[in-house]
C-alpha positions, 0 to 999 in steps of 0.5 A: 499500499502507497505511503502517505501524500505530502500536502502542499497546494493539492488539487480537489482529486489529490484531496479526495484520494489523500482523504481516502488513504488517510481512512485507510491507514486508520481503519486497516485493521477494521475493514482488512483492506488489500492493496487490490481493493485500495487501487480499485478504489483510488481511480475510477471505473469508467471515464468517457471524454466526448467532444460535443458539437453545437450549432451556435445562433450566428451559425457556426458551430462550436465544440465543447468538450465533455466528460462523463465518470463512473467510479464505482457501481458495486452497490447499483447504478451510478449516480451524480450530477453533470457541471456546466463550468468554463474551468471544468476539469476531468480531475475535479469531476473524478473527485465528485464521482469519488464522493458521489460512491461514498455519499451513497454507501454511507447512505445506504442507497443501492447506487454507485458514484459518477460524475460528468461536466462540459466546459462551457460558460452557460451566461454566454450561451443563449437558451437554445445554444444551452438546449443544443448543447444538452441534447448534443451531450445525451447523443454522445455519451447515451450509450454509456447512461441510463436508469439502470447503468448511470443516472445523470443529475443537476449541478453547477449552473444546470438547472431543471430544465436542462435536465429536461432536456436531457431526459427528453433527449435520452427518452428519444434516442432509447425509443421510449420514455425514460424519466428516470435516466435524469434526476432534479427534473421539474415535478410534472415531468417525473420530479420529486417534491423537496429536492430544491433544498434536499441539501440543505434539508439533510443537513440540518437533521445531522445538525440537530443530532450532533446538538442533542449529542453535545447538548446544546439547545439549537434554539439559543444558537448562533449560526455562520454560513459562508456560502449563500447560494441555493444550498447555503440560503436554504440552510439559513431559512431552514435554521430559523424556520426548523430551529428558531437558531440565530443566523448571525454572518452570510458570505458569497464570493464578493464578501460577508454580512454580519449582525450580532442580533441576527439577520433577516435572511428574508430581507438578505435574500431579496437584496442579493435577487437585487444586488447580485450580492449579500453585501452592503444588506441593511442593518448588516456590517460588512465583513470578508469571508475569513472573517465569517469562517472565524466568527465566535459562533456556535455552528459554522456551515461552509456551504460553497467552495473546497478547501476554504477551511485549511491549516492556516485558518483552522486554528481559528476556527471557534464552532463546536459543530462544523456542518460541511454543506460543501464539498471537501471545504476543510483540507485533512490538514485542517482536519486535525486541527480542528479534531484536536481542538474538540470541533464535532465535525459533521463530514461532508459525504455525510452532510451533505448527503440530503441531495443524492438521497431525495434524487434516489428518491425520484428514481424510486418514484419514477419506477413505481409511478408513484409519487409522494407528497413533500411531508412523505420525502421528508419524513423519509429523508429524516429517516434515512440522514438520521440513522446514517448520522448515528452510524458514523457517530456509533463507528467514530465511537467505538473504533477511536476514529473522529467524525471523518474517518468514522464516515468513510469506515461506514461507506468503505466496509460496504464498498469492500463487502459488496466487491467481495460478495461479487468476486471483484477482489 
């Protein structure tokens, strides 16, 4: 088995690999992982790279690079988002596919992990060009995806409308309606209610259970949220609604805002809709993103980018609970500092798994042609997230692991057991 990785300026994929290494080293005796198992889990099972031609509105044709990666499908069909981003890389896609593998296994979903991406700038494309791009991408990869193979979902800069175009195109080329080939669709064409805020809602359930474990009264807590997109803004609303907690700070790419008496989240959302940023919202003080992370609050929720909590600022984190709604917000070196300081980390593969869980519910509803109420979706999500949290907590205590390692131990044990049962190793 290879030795530890030296960390400096690591990429997202390298961080994912390093976290797996760290988990393996600490859990090797418990999981009894062989070298060949490690090698299979370090790299994706399948990687497809395509050129996606699109007829532009001006009559020219542009070709966009596209990817689709399946990391592991031992537990069932792969599942993962599709990202439209001008700086997309195959390494990022591979990292996120691996994270999907861990999330699905941790939540005990009969799914594997995948991810896809197209290198493009959606802000430069008309609606017609976006539709042609979406359909052309499916035309290139349709033989490698499908309800029983690999199910697509929305991610960065992909919308329910884009997912509907992709579903429709897949249905055309396969010769029949295939609603289950894609999730994140509008409810009218097979989507699930409760999907829009599922990631944030799932995170709230894990925060609730962590507060019980730490004997914290959530109605008396203060919360800071780094990132105020779909997930961060939903988290702010839900923290107020479910817990009566006080959200004192939020931020976006341009900076943060703070009010020790609590923000009016409705006003902040309206302000951002008008100005495209939270900064200068009424009755707030402008602060930096770094200051948002280092505030003296009870709960810190990074809900935006990876690698924002590092060895340089981890020592300044004062929150009792760190709930990772973003993918990979904490570097491995920062993890060690947070654990030494007694901060209760709810790791990303657990905390933000509500999205993929409700996506799984959408697949189930598509297959059964029986659609659930919002109350039913929330109840099932609550049950899944709560059970997963306590599995991780119990494993971390029994095996003397931190919460992140406990989460990987639970996920990896399921994947490895399935690989052995199927004779892959």
